[in-house]
C-alpha positions as CSV (number, residue, x, y, z in Angstrom):
1,M,-84.2,19.3,33.0
2,Q,-84.9,15.6,33.2
3,T,-82.5,14.9,30.3
4,H,-79.7,16.3,32.4
5,A,-80.4,13.6,35.0
6,Y,-79.5,10.8,32.6
7,V,-76.1,12.4,31.8
8,A,-75.5,13.2,35.4
9,I,-76.1,9.5,36.3
10,V,-73.7,8.3,33.6
11,T,-71.1,10.8,35.0
12,L,-71.5,9.5,38.5
13,V,-71.5,5.9,37.5
14,S,-68.3,6.5,35.5
15,L,-66.7,7.9,38.7
16,L,-67.9,4.9,40.6
17,V,-66.2,2.6,38.1
18,F,-63.1,4.6,38.5
19,V,-63.3,4.1,42.3
20,W,-63.8,0.4,41.7
21,M,-60.6,0.4,39.7
22,M,-58.8,2.3,42.4
23,M,-59.9,-0.3,44.9
24,G,-58.5,-2.9,42.6
25,V,-55.1,-1.4,43.0
26,G,-55.5,-1.6,46.8
27,A,-56.6,-5.3,46.6
28,A,-53.6,-6.1,44.3
29,R,-51.3,-4.4,46.8
30,R,-52.6,-6.5,49.6
31,K,-52.4,-9.7,47.6
32,S,-48.9,-9.1,46.4
33,G,-47.6,-7.6,49.7
34,I,-46.1,-4.7,47.8
35,Q,-46.6,-1.4,49.7
36,A,-46.8,2.1,48.3
37,P,-44.9,3.9,46.8
38,T,-43.5,0.8,45.0
39,M,-45.3,0.4,41.6
40,T,-43.5,-2.7,40.3
41,G,-42.6,-6.2,41.2
42,D,-45.9,-8.1,40.7
43,P,-47.7,-8.4,37.3
44,G,-51.1,-8.3,38.9
45,L,-50.3,-5.1,40.7
46,E,-48.8,-3.6,37.6
47,R,-51.9,-4.4,35.6
48,A,-54.2,-3.0,38.3
49,I,-52.2,0.2,38.3
50,R,-52.3,0.5,34.6
51,I,-56.0,-0.2,34.4
52,H,-56.6,2.6,37.0
53,L,-54.2,5.1,35.4
54,N,-55.4,4.4,31.8
55,T,-59.0,5.2,32.9
56,L,-57.7,8.4,34.6
57,E,-56.1,9.3,31.3
58,W,-59.5,8.9,29.5
59,L,-61.7,10.7,32.0
60,P,-60.7,14.2,30.8
61,I,-61.6,13.2,27.3
62,F,-64.8,11.4,28.1
63,L,-66.5,13.7,30.7
64,P,-66.2,17.1,28.9
65,S,-67.2,15.4,25.6
66,L,-70.2,13.8,27.3
67,W,-71.5,17.0,28.8
68,L,-70.7,19.2,25.8
69,C,-72.3,16.8,23.4
70,H,-75.4,16.8,25.7
71,I,-75.4,20.6,26.1
72,F,-75.0,21.3,22.4
73,W,-77.6,18.7,21.3
74,Q,-79.9,19.1,24.3
75,P,-82.6,21.1,22.5
76,Q,-83.3,18.0,20.4
77,D,-86.0,15.7,21.9
78,Q,-84.6,12.6,23.6
79,T,-81.0,13.6,22.9
80,G,-80.1,13.4,26.7
81,I,-81.1,9.8,26.6
82,I,-79.0,9.1,23.5
83,V,-76.0,10.9,24.8
84,A,-76.3,9.1,28.1
85,A,-76.6,5.8,26.3
86,I,-73.4,6.5,24.4
87,G,-71.8,7.4,27.8
88,G,-73.1,4.0,29.1
89,V,-71.3,2.3,26.2
90,W,-68.1,4.1,27.2
91,I,-68.5,2.7,30.8
92,I,-69.2,-0.8,29.5
93,G,-66.0,-0.5,27.3
94,R,-63.9,0.5,30.3
95,I,-65.2,-2.4,32.4
96,L,-64.5,-4.9,29.6
97,Y,-61.1,-3.3,29.2
98,A,-60.4,-3.6,33.0
99,L,-61.6,-7.2,33.2
100,G,-59.7,-8.2,30.1
101,Y,-56.5,-6.5,31.1
102,A,-56.6,-8.0,34.6
103,A,-56.9,-11.5,33.1
104,D,-54.4,-11.1,30.4
105,P,-53.1,-7.8,28.8
106,S,-53.8,-9.2,25.3
107,K,-57.5,-9.4,26.2
108,R,-58.0,-5.6,26.7
109,A,-58.4,-4.6,23.0
110,M,-62.2,-5.1,22.7
111,G,-63.0,-3.0,25.7
112,F,-60.5,-0.4,24.6
113,Y,-62.0,-0.1,21.1
114,I,-65.6,0.1,22.5
115,Q,-64.7,3.0,24.8
116,L,-62.6,4.6,22.1
117,L,-65.6,4.6,19.7
118,A,-68.0,5.9,22.3
119,A,-65.6,8.7,23.3
120,A,-65.0,9.6,19.6
121,V,-68.7,9.9,18.9
122,L,-69.2,12.2,21.9
123,L,-66.1,14.3,21.2
124,F,-66.8,14.8,17.5
125,G,-70.5,15.1,18.1
126,A,-69.8,18.0,20.5
127,L,-67.2,19.6,18.3
128,G,-69.4,19.3,15.1
129,K,-72.4,20.8,16.8
130,A,-70.3,23.6,18.3
131,V,-69.0,24.5,14.9
132,M,-72.5,24.4,13.4
133,V,-73.7,26.8,16.1
134,L,-70.8,29.1,15.6
135,I,-71.3,29.2,11.8
136,A,-75.1,29.7,12.2
137,G,-74.8,32.3,14.8
């Protein structure tokens, strides 16, 4: 049961990062003076919105992959820690993406590729183990 706690913490921290990005949109709105529902007119606001929405687009890939990878590999000792660590790498990638994109859109690539790799490991790790279980069972 303890290994679930690691993955749960990563899940909750990823949501806190998402809230941080959402607050970034609000801060950009205040700074630019552009009120909702307007989405354009200030590059800083447009980048903040894109950072937030791109993370929203990735959460449905990341979160199920994180949990399914953990569930399918969970019987292995220490796998919860390993899966949670990969999830932590995803979070770090998203933060680097956000900070890079906010500074200059051309600086978002490293964070994007870090989170892409972490998400791919979780997704294909879960899929591979699910197929192995199906074939074996």
